[in-house]
DSSP file (Angstrom, degrees, kcal/mol; ACC not computed):
  #  RESIDUE AA STRUCTURE BP1 BP2  ACC     N-H-->O    O-->H-N    N-H-->O    O-->H-N    TCO  KAPPA ALPHA  PHI   PSI    X-CA   Y-CA   Z-CA
    1    1 A M              0   0    0      0, 0.0     2,-0.2     0, 0.0     5,-0.0   0.000 360.0 360.0 360.0 125.4  -10.0  -12.0    6.5
    2    2 A D    >   -     0   0    0     49,-0.0     3,-2.2     4,-0.0     4,-0.5  -0.558 360.0 -88.3-105.7 177.6   -7.2  -13.3    4.2
    3    3 A N  G >  S+     0   0    0     45,-1.6     3,-1.2     1,-0.3    46,-0.1   0.812 125.3  63.8 -57.0 -31.3   -6.1  -11.9    0.8
    4    4 A A  G 3  S+     0   0    0      1,-0.3    -1,-0.3    44,-0.3    45,-0.1   0.756 106.1  46.0 -63.5 -22.3   -8.7  -14.0   -0.9
    5    5 A K  G <  S+     0   0    0     -3,-2.2    -1,-0.3     2,-0.1    -2,-0.2   0.412  84.5 114.4-102.8   1.2  -11.3  -12.0    0.9
    6    6 A L  S <  S-     0   0    0     -3,-1.2    -4,-0.0    -4,-0.5    47,-0.0  -0.426  73.9-111.4 -65.5 146.4   -9.9   -8.6    0.2
    7    7 A T     >  -     0   0    0      1,-0.1     4,-2.4    -2,-0.1     5,-0.2  -0.399  29.0-107.6 -72.3 159.4  -12.1   -6.4   -2.0
    8    8 A P  H  > S+     0   0    0      0, 0.0     4,-2.3     0, 0.0     5,-0.1   0.875 120.4  50.4 -56.7 -38.3  -10.7   -5.7   -5.4
    9    9 A I  H  > S+     0   0    0      2,-0.2     4,-2.3     1,-0.2     5,-0.2   0.893 109.1  51.1 -69.2 -38.6  -10.0   -2.0   -4.5
   10   10 A E  H  > S+     0   0    0      1,-0.2     4,-2.2     2,-0.2    -1,-0.2   0.932 113.2  45.1 -62.7 -45.0   -8.1   -3.1   -1.3
   11   11 A Q  H  X S+     0   0    0     -4,-2.4     4,-2.7     1,-0.2     5,-0.2   0.888 110.6  54.7 -66.0 -38.8   -6.0   -5.5   -3.3
   12   12 A Y  H  X S+     0   0    0     -4,-2.3     4,-2.6    -5,-0.2    -2,-0.2   0.937 109.6  46.3 -59.9 -47.5   -5.4   -2.9   -6.1
   13   13 A V  H  X S+     0   0    0     -4,-2.3     4,-2.6     2,-0.2     5,-0.2   0.926 113.0  49.5 -63.0 -45.4   -4.1   -0.3   -3.6
   14   14 A I  H  X S+     0   0    0     -4,-2.2     4,-2.3     1,-0.2    -1,-0.2   0.934 113.8  46.0 -58.4 -46.9   -1.8   -2.9   -1.9
   15   15 A D  H  X S+     0   0    0     -4,-2.7     4,-2.6     1,-0.2    -1,-0.2   0.884 112.2  51.0 -64.6 -39.3   -0.4   -4.0   -5.2
   16   16 A K  H  X S+     0   0    0     -4,-2.6     4,-2.6    -5,-0.2     5,-0.2   0.910 110.5  48.0 -66.7 -43.2    0.0   -0.4   -6.4
   17   17 A V  H  X S+     0   0    0     -4,-2.6     4,-2.7     2,-0.2     5,-0.2   0.936 113.1  48.4 -63.0 -45.9    1.9    0.6   -3.3
   18   18 A R  H  X S+     0   0    0     -4,-2.3     4,-2.5    -5,-0.2     5,-0.2   0.933 112.2  49.7 -59.1 -46.4    4.2   -2.5   -3.5
   19   19 A E  H  X S+     0   0    0     -4,-2.6     4,-2.4     1,-0.2    -2,-0.2   0.925 113.8  44.3 -59.2 -47.3    4.8   -1.7   -7.2
   20   20 A M  H  X S+     0   0    0     -4,-2.6     4,-1.7     2,-0.2    -1,-0.2   0.879 111.8  53.5 -67.8 -37.4    5.7    1.9   -6.6
   21   21 A R  H  <>S+     0   0    0     -4,-2.7     5,-2.6    -5,-0.2     4,-0.3   0.933 112.3  44.2 -61.3 -46.2    7.9    1.0   -3.6
   22   22 A K  H ><5S+     0   0    0     -4,-2.5     3,-1.2     1,-0.2    -2,-0.2   0.878 108.9  56.4 -68.9 -37.8    9.8   -1.5   -5.6
   23   23 A E  H 3<5S+     0   0    0     -4,-2.4    -1,-0.2     1,-0.3    -2,-0.2   0.862 109.1  47.9 -59.9 -35.0   10.2    0.9   -8.6
   24   24 A K  T 3<5S-     0   0    0     -4,-1.7    -1,-0.3    -5,-0.2    -2,-0.2   0.489 115.3-119.5 -83.4  -4.1   11.8    3.4   -6.2
   25   25 A G  T < 5 +     0   0    0     -3,-1.2     2,-0.4    -4,-0.3    -3,-0.2   0.808  63.3 147.3  70.8  29.6   14.1    0.7   -4.8
   26   26 A L      < -     0   0    0     -5,-2.6    -1,-0.2    -6,-0.2     2,-0.1  -0.797  38.5-144.0-103.1 140.0   12.7    1.0   -1.3
   27   27 A S     >  -     0   0    0     -2,-0.4     4,-2.2     1,-0.1     5,-0.2  -0.440  32.5-105.3 -87.9 169.1   12.4   -1.8    1.2
   28   28 A Q  H  > S+     0   0    0      1,-0.2     4,-2.8     2,-0.2     5,-0.2   0.890 124.8  54.9 -59.6 -38.3    9.5   -2.1    3.7
   29   29 A R  H  > S+     0   0    0      2,-0.2     4,-2.4     1,-0.2    -1,-0.2   0.912 105.9  51.0 -62.0 -43.2   12.0   -1.0    6.3
   30   30 A D  H  > S+     0   0    0      2,-0.2     4,-2.4     1,-0.2    -2,-0.2   0.935 113.3  44.9 -59.1 -47.3   12.8    2.2    4.3
   31   31 A I  H  X S+     0   0    0     -4,-2.2     4,-2.4     1,-0.2     5,-0.2   0.931 111.8  51.9 -64.0 -46.3    9.1    3.1    4.0
   32   32 A A  H  X>S+     0   0    0     -4,-2.8     5,-2.1     1,-0.2     4,-0.9   0.911 111.6  47.3 -57.8 -44.0    8.4    2.3    7.6
   33   33 A Y  H ><5S+     0   0    0     -4,-2.4     3,-0.5     1,-0.2    -1,-0.2   0.939 114.0  46.2 -63.8 -47.3   11.2    4.6    8.8
   34   34 A Q  H 3<5S+     0   0    0     -4,-2.4    -1,-0.2     1,-0.2    -2,-0.2   0.804 119.8  39.9 -68.0 -29.7   10.2    7.4    6.5
   35   35 A M  H 3<5S-     0   0    0     -4,-2.4    -1,-0.2    -5,-0.2    -2,-0.2   0.479 106.5-125.3 -96.9  -3.5    6.5    7.2    7.4
   36   36 A D  T <<5 +     0   0    0     -4,-0.9     2,-0.3    -3,-0.5    -3,-0.2   0.925  68.2 124.3  57.3  48.2    7.2    6.6   11.1
   37   37 A I      < -     0   0    0     -5,-2.1     2,-0.3    -6,-0.2    -1,-0.2  -0.851  69.6 -86.2-127.7 167.4    5.2    3.4   11.2
   38   38 A D    >>  -     0   0    0     -2,-0.3     4,-1.2     1,-0.1     3,-1.1  -0.562  24.6-139.3 -79.3 134.7    6.1   -0.2   12.2
   39   39 A Q  H 3> S+     0   0    0     -2,-0.3     4,-2.5     1,-0.3     5,-0.2   0.835 102.6  64.6 -59.7 -32.8    7.7   -2.4    9.5
   40   40 A S  H 3> S+     0   0    0      1,-0.2     4,-2.1     2,-0.2    -1,-0.3   0.818  97.5  55.9 -63.4 -28.5    5.6   -5.3   10.7
   41   41 A F  H <> S+     0   0    0     -3,-1.1     4,-2.2     2,-0.2    -1,-0.2   0.944 108.6  46.1 -66.0 -47.5    2.4   -3.4    9.6
   42   42 A L  H  X S+     0   0    0     -4,-1.2     4,-2.4     1,-0.2    -2,-0.2   0.910 112.7  50.6 -61.4 -41.4    3.8   -3.0    6.1
   43   43 A A  H  X S+     0   0    0     -4,-2.5     4,-1.4     1,-0.2    -1,-0.2   0.898 109.6  50.8 -62.5 -40.3    4.7   -6.7    6.1
   44   44 A A  H  < S+     0   0    0     -4,-2.1     8,-0.2     2,-0.2    -1,-0.2   0.880 110.7  49.0 -65.9 -38.2    1.2   -7.7    7.3
   45   45 A V  H  < S+     0   0    0     -4,-2.2    -2,-0.2     1,-0.2    -1,-0.2   0.929 116.3  41.8 -66.7 -44.5   -0.4   -5.6    4.5
   46   46 A E  H  < S+     0   0    0     -4,-2.4    -1,-0.2    -5,-0.2    -2,-0.2   0.643  93.7 101.5 -80.1 -13.8    1.8   -7.1    1.8
   47   47 A S  S >< S-     0   0    0     -4,-1.4     3,-1.6    -5,-0.2   -44,-0.1  -0.486  74.9-133.8 -72.3 137.3    1.6  -10.7    3.1
   48   48 A P  T 3  S+     0   0    0      0, 0.0   -45,-1.6     0, 0.0   -44,-0.3   0.766 111.5  43.0 -59.7 -23.7   -0.8  -13.0    1.3
   49   49 A K  T 3  S+     0   0    0    -47,-0.2    -5,-0.1   -46,-0.1    -4,-0.1   0.369  92.1 120.5-101.2   3.7   -2.0  -14.1    4.8
   50   50 A G    <   -     0   0    0     -3,-1.6    -5,-0.1    -7,-0.2    -6,-0.1  -0.291  46.2-165.0 -71.2 152.8   -2.1  -10.5    6.2
   51   51 A R        +     0   0    0    -49,-0.1    -1,-0.1     2,-0.0    -6,-0.1   0.526  57.8 103.3-108.9 -13.6   -5.3   -8.9    7.5
   52   52 A A        -     0   0    0     -8,-0.2     2,-0.3   -11,-0.1    -2,-0.0  -0.332  47.9-173.7 -74.5 154.0   -4.0   -5.4    7.6
   53   53 A K        -     0   0    0     -2,-0.0     2,-0.2    -7,-0.0    -8,-0.1  -0.952  26.9-105.5-141.2 159.2   -5.0   -2.8    5.0
   54   54 A Y        -     0   0    0     -2,-0.3     2,-0.2   -44,-0.2   -40,-0.1  -0.598  32.5-155.1 -81.9 149.0   -4.0    0.7    4.1
   55   55 A N     >  -     0   0    0     -2,-0.2     4,-2.1     1,-0.0     3,-0.2  -0.573  37.6 -88.1-112.3-177.5   -6.4    3.5    4.9
   56   56 A L  H  > S+     0   0    0      1,-0.2     4,-2.2     2,-0.2     5,-0.2   0.846 126.3  56.1 -63.0 -34.5   -6.8    7.0    3.4
   57   57 A N  H  > S+     0   0    0      2,-0.2     4,-2.1     1,-0.2    -1,-0.2   0.890 107.1  49.8 -64.7 -38.2   -4.2    8.5    5.7
   58   58 A H  H  > S+     0   0    0     -3,-0.2     4,-2.9     2,-0.2    -2,-0.2   0.929 108.8  52.4 -63.6 -44.2   -1.7    5.9    4.5
   59   59 A I  H  X S+     0   0    0     -4,-2.1     4,-2.3     1,-0.2    -2,-0.2   0.903 109.6  49.0 -60.1 -41.6   -2.5    6.7    0.9
   60   60 A M  H  X S+     0   0    0     -4,-2.2     4,-2.1     2,-0.2    -1,-0.2   0.909 112.0  48.9 -63.2 -41.6   -1.9   10.4    1.5
   61   61 A A  H  X S+     0   0    0     -4,-2.1     4,-2.5     2,-0.2    -2,-0.2   0.893 110.8  50.1 -66.3 -39.8    1.4    9.6    3.3
   62   62 A F  H  X S+     0   0    0     -4,-2.9     4,-3.0     2,-0.2     5,-0.2   0.913 109.2  52.2 -63.7 -41.9    2.5    7.4    0.4
   63   63 A A  H  X>S+     0   0    0     -4,-2.3     5,-2.3    -5,-0.2     4,-1.0   0.916 111.9  45.7 -60.5 -43.4    1.6   10.1   -2.1
   64   64 A K  H  <5S+     0   0    0     -4,-2.1     3,-0.3     3,-0.2    -1,-0.2   0.929 114.9  47.5 -64.6 -45.1    3.7   12.6   -0.2
   65   65 A L  H  <5S+     0   0    0     -4,-2.5    -2,-0.2     1,-0.2    -1,-0.2   0.900 118.7  39.2 -63.3 -43.3    6.6   10.1    0.1
   66   66 A F  H  <5S-     0   0    0     -4,-3.0    -1,-0.2    -5,-0.2    -2,-0.2   0.498 108.4-122.1 -88.5  -4.4    6.5    9.1   -3.6
   67   67 A G  T  <5S+     0   0    0     -4,-1.0     2,-0.2    -3,-0.3    -3,-0.2   0.913  73.4 107.6  66.3  43.7    5.9   12.7   -4.8
   68   68 A C  S   <S-     0   0    0     -5,-2.3    -1,-0.2    -6,-0.2    -2,-0.1  -0.723  74.1 -79.5-136.7-174.5    2.6   11.8   -6.6
   69   69 A S    >   -     0   0    0     -2,-0.2     3,-1.7     1,-0.1     4,-0.2  -0.649  31.9-124.3 -88.7 147.3   -1.1   12.3   -6.3
   70   70 A P  G >  S+     0   0    0      0, 0.0     3,-1.7     0, 0.0    -1,-0.1   0.812 111.7  68.5 -57.6 -27.3   -3.2   10.1   -4.0
   71   71 A K  G >  S+     0   0    0      1,-0.3     3,-1.8     2,-0.2   -12,-0.0   0.741  81.6  74.3 -63.7 -22.0   -5.2    9.3   -7.1
   72   72 A D  G <  S+     0   0    0     -3,-1.7    -1,-0.3     1,-0.3     4,-0.1   0.651  92.1  55.5 -66.9 -12.9   -2.2    7.4   -8.5
   73   73 A F  G <  S+     0   0    0     -3,-1.7    -1,-0.3    -4,-0.2   -57,-0.2   0.384  99.2  75.2 -97.7   2.5   -3.0    4.6   -6.0
   74   74 A L  S <  S-     0   0    0     -3,-1.8   -65,-0.0    -4,-0.1     2,-0.0  -0.864  85.4-108.0-116.7 149.4   -6.6    4.2   -7.3
   75   75 A P        -     0   0    0      0, 0.0     4,-0.1     0, 0.0    -2,-0.1  -0.318  15.6-133.8 -71.7 156.9   -7.8    2.5  -10.5
   76   76 A D  S    S+     0   0    0      2,-0.1     2,-0.3    -4,-0.1    -4,-0.0   0.749  89.9  45.8 -78.0 -25.5   -9.2    4.6  -13.4
   77   77 A E  S    S-     0   0    0      1,-0.0     2,-0.2     0, 0.0     0, 0.0  -0.769  98.1 -91.1-117.7 161.2  -12.1    2.2  -13.7
   78   78 A I        -     0   0    0     -2,-0.3     2,-0.4     1,-0.0    -2,-0.1  -0.507  41.7-139.1 -67.7 134.8  -14.6    0.6  -11.3
   79   79 A L              0   0    0     -2,-0.2   -70,-0.1     1,-0.1    -1,-0.0  -0.803 360.0 360.0 -98.2 139.2  -13.4   -2.8  -10.1
   80   80 A D              0   0    0     -2,-0.4    -1,-0.1   -72,-0.1    -2,-0.0   0.420 360.0 360.0 -92.1 360.0  -15.8   -5.7   -9.8
């Protein structure tokens, strides 16, 4: 599965995490260290050719790290 085959919700979450990470001035390495995950996983998720995706546990960890609600990573409306 490449990025063209990601579902709209999967792409939305990936884009939202990237956006928030950059707003906070954090690199993939910074996030990986703080979440105790491998940087290569984050790179694979953000890569246009990556197959990796975030799961609900990742979303909870991002919310804790960024000091926000897990809902902040989800759209307000249904995506087609």
